[in-house]
N, CA and C atoms as an extended XYZ file, in Angstrom:
168
Properties=species:S:1:pos:R:3:atomname:S:1:resname:S:1:resid:I:1 pbc="F F F"
N         6.486       -5.774      -13.573 N   MET     1
C         7.461       -6.389      -14.439 CA  MET     1
C         7.319       -7.909      -14.408 C   MET     1
N         7.066       -8.479      -13.247 N   ILE     2
C         6.907       -9.929      -13.139 CA  ILE     2
C         5.730      -10.393      -13.996 C   ILE     2
N         4.639       -9.654      -13.921 N   GLU     3
C         3.456      -10.034      -14.700 CA  GLU     3
C         3.698       -9.911      -16.203 C   GLU     3
N         4.457       -8.899      -16.628 N   ARG     4
C         4.768       -8.747      -18.051 CA  ARG     4
C         5.605       -9.912      -18.565 C   ARG     4
N         6.576      -10.363      -17.773 N   VAL     5
C         7.409      -11.505      -18.181 CA  VAL     5
C         6.551      -12.756      -18.303 C   VAL     5
N         5.650      -12.950      -17.339 N   GLU     6
C         4.760      -14.112      -17.415 CA  GLU     6
C         3.883      -14.060      -18.657 C   GLU     6
N         3.305      -12.883      -18.929 N   ASP     7
C         2.415      -12.741      -20.082 CA  ASP     7
C         3.143      -12.895      -21.410 C   ASP     7
N         4.310      -12.276      -21.544 N   ARG     8
C         5.017      -12.262      -22.825 CA  ARG     8
C         5.787      -13.536      -23.114 C   ARG     8
N         6.396      -14.119      -22.077 N   PHE     9
C         7.308      -15.245      -22.299 CA  PHE     9
C         6.839      -16.560      -21.690 C   PHE     9
N         5.775      -16.518      -20.886 N   GLY    10
C         5.294      -17.732      -20.248 CA  GLY    10
C         6.237      -18.266      -19.181 C   GLY    10
N         7.060      -17.388      -18.635 N   VAL    11
C         8.012      -17.765      -17.586 CA  VAL    11
C         7.403      -17.396      -16.241 C   VAL    11
N         7.316      -18.361      -15.336 N   TYR    12
C         6.705      -18.133      -14.028 CA  TYR    12
C         7.744      -18.330      -12.935 C   TYR    12
N         7.855      -17.345      -12.068 N   LEU    13
C         8.839      -17.399      -10.995 CA  LEU    13
C         8.444      -18.399       -9.921 C   LEU    13
N         9.427      -19.112       -9.424 N   GLU    14
C         9.230      -19.993       -8.279 CA  GLU    14
C         9.783      -19.365       -7.010 C   GLU    14
N        10.822      -18.551       -7.161 N   ARG    15
C        11.456      -17.838       -6.047 CA  ARG    15
C        11.926      -16.494       -6.564 C   ARG    15
N        12.124      -15.583       -5.623 N   LEU    16
C        12.605      -14.268       -5.994 CA  LEU    16
C        13.712      -13.852       -5.041 C   LEU    16
N        14.840      -13.459       -5.598 N   ALA    17
C        15.938      -12.895       -4.813 CA  ALA    17
C        16.130      -11.469       -5.286 C   ALA    17
N        16.299      -10.576       -4.345 N   SER    18
C        16.385       -9.174       -4.720 CA  SER    18
C        17.210       -8.398       -3.715 C   SER    18
N        17.508       -7.166       -4.074 N   GLY    19
C        18.209       -6.268       -3.173 CA  GLY    19
C        17.265       -5.699       -2.129 C   GLY    19
N        17.790       -4.871       -1.288 N   THR    20
C        17.022       -4.357       -0.161 CA  THR    20
C        15.932       -3.375       -0.568 C   THR    20
N        15.948       -2.859       -1.754 N   GLY    21
C        14.925       -1.918       -2.187 CA  GLY    21
C        13.530       -2.508       -2.217 C   GLY    21
N        13.434       -3.832       -2.296 N   TYR    22
C        12.135       -4.488       -2.324 CA  TYR    22
C        11.781       -5.079       -0.973 C   TYR    22
N        12.492       -4.682        0.068 N   GLY    23
C        12.251       -5.223        1.397 CA  GLY    23
C        11.109       -4.562        2.145 C   GLY    23
N        10.287       -3.815        1.453 N   LEU    24
C         9.144       -3.182        2.092 CA  LEU    24
C         8.070       -4.218        2.393 C   LEU    24
N         7.337       -4.007        3.456 N   ALA    25
C         6.303       -4.964        3.868 CA  ALA    25
C         5.282       -5.192        2.761 C   ALA    25
N         4.900       -4.130        2.064 N   GLU    26
C         3.906       -4.272        0.999 CA  GLU    26
C         4.417       -5.166       -0.124 C   GLU    26
N         5.676       -5.005       -0.489 N   ALA    27
C         6.259       -5.833       -1.551 CA  ALA    27
C         6.373       -7.284       -1.099 C   ALA    27
N         6.816       -7.495        0.127 N   LEU    28
C         6.933       -8.859        0.639 CA  LEU    28
C         5.575       -9.549        0.680 C   LEU    28
N         4.556       -8.817        1.104 N   GLU    29
C         3.207       -9.390        1.142 CA  GLU    29
C         2.720       -9.732       -0.262 C   GLU    29
N         2.983       -8.860       -1.222 N   TRP    30
C         2.541       -9.108       -2.592 CA  TRP    30
C         3.203      -10.358       -3.153 C   TRP    30
N         4.538      -10.469       -2.974 N   PHE    31
C         5.243      -11.653       -3.467 CA  PHE    31
C         4.736      -12.923       -2.800 C   PHE    31
N         4.686      -12.906       -1.481 N   ALA    32
C         4.391      -14.126       -0.725 CA  ALA    32
C         2.915      -14.501       -0.746 C   ALA    32
N         2.032      -13.545       -0.525 N   CYS    33
C         0.614      -13.860       -0.364 CA  CYS    33
C        -0.172      -13.842       -1.669 C   CYS    33
N         0.013      -12.802       -2.447 N   GLU    34
C        -0.791      -12.670       -3.656 CA  GLU    34
C        -0.236      -13.455       -4.830 C   GLU    34
N         1.090      -13.549       -4.933 N   ARG    35
C         1.702      -14.236       -6.073 CA  ARG    35
C         2.238      -15.620       -5.716 C   ARG    35
N         2.251      -15.952       -4.433 N   ASN    36
C         2.746      -17.248       -3.956 CA  ASN    36
C         4.191      -17.494       -4.393 C   ASN    36
N         5.010      -16.446       -4.320 N   ILE    37
C         6.428      -16.509       -4.663 CA  ILE    37
C         7.209      -16.244       -3.380 C   ILE    37
N         7.931      -17.230       -2.847 N   PRO    38
C         8.702      -16.975       -1.628 CA  PRO    38
C         9.829      -15.979       -1.898 C   PRO    38
N         9.809      -14.827       -1.238 N   PRO    39
C        10.874      -13.852       -1.457 CA  PRO    39
C        12.093      -14.147       -0.592 C   PRO    39
N        13.256      -13.992       -1.171 N   HIS    40
C        14.526      -14.102       -0.447 CA  HIS    40
C        15.184      -12.737       -0.572 C   HIS    40
N        14.807      -11.842        0.344 N   ILE    41
C        15.216      -10.446        0.270 CA  ILE    41
C        15.803      -10.031        1.610 C   ILE    41
N        16.935       -9.394        1.572 N   THR    42
C        17.537       -8.871        2.789 CA  THR    42
C        16.695       -7.708        3.286 C   THR    42
N        16.314       -7.770        4.547 N   VAL    43
C        15.536       -6.695        5.143 CA  VAL    43
C        16.356       -6.122        6.290 C   VAL    43
N        16.649       -4.832        6.198 N   PHE    44
C        17.411       -4.187        7.255 CA  PHE    44
C        16.463       -3.706        8.335 C   PHE    44
N        16.753       -4.110        9.575 N   GLY    45
C        15.956       -3.633       10.695 CA  GLY    45
C        16.419       -2.254       11.115 C   GLY    45
N        15.487       -1.362       11.289 N   LYS    46
C        15.805        0.004       11.693 CA  LYS    46
C        15.421        0.253       13.151 C   LYS    46
N        14.985       -0.795       13.826 N   SER    47
C        14.557       -0.624       15.206 CA  SER    47
C        15.761       -0.610       16.141 C   SER    47
N        15.576       -0.044       17.300 N   VAL    48
C        16.626        0.050       18.305 CA  VAL    48
C        16.590       -1.201       19.163 C   VAL    48
N        17.757       -1.788       19.389 N   ARG    49
C        17.852       -2.960       20.269 CA  ARG    49
C        18.378       -2.518       21.626 C   ARG    49
N        17.640       -2.895       22.662 N   TYR    50
C        18.035       -2.531       24.007 CA  TYR    50
C        18.782       -3.654       24.722 C   TYR    50
N        18.866       -4.836       24.095 N   ASP    51
C        19.539       -5.971       24.716 CA  ASP    51
C        21.024       -6.032       24.347 C   ASP    51
N        21.510       -5.092       23.543 N   VAL    52
C        22.903       -5.079       23.113 CA  VAL    52
C        23.491       -3.705       23.438 C   VAL    52
N        24.646       -3.703       24.062 N   SER    53
C        25.274       -2.418       24.361 CA  SER    53
C        26.422       -2.181       23.409 C   SER    53
N        26.864       -0.934       23.298 N   ASP    54
C        27.990       -0.575       22.436 CA  ASP    54
C        29.321       -0.885       23.082 C   ASP    54
N        29.329       -1.345       24.338 N   ASP    55
C        30.562       -1.601       25.077 CA  ASP    55
C        31.191       -2.945       24.736 C   ASP    55
N        30.516       -3.784       23.950 N   ASN    56
C        31.029       -5.139       23.665 CA  ASN    56
C        32.274       -5.106       22.891 C   ASN    56
């Protein structure tokens, strides 16, 4: 979709803000490395933290 907007309207993104659906590593790499667009996307960590207890 980004490429279609660039081709049709000549609009080029400088930054991208999106929902968590685009927080996949592949998407982040494509935005940042291949398109040189800094992504501002919330990424939810699914890893377990052992330095925090539920007793707090």
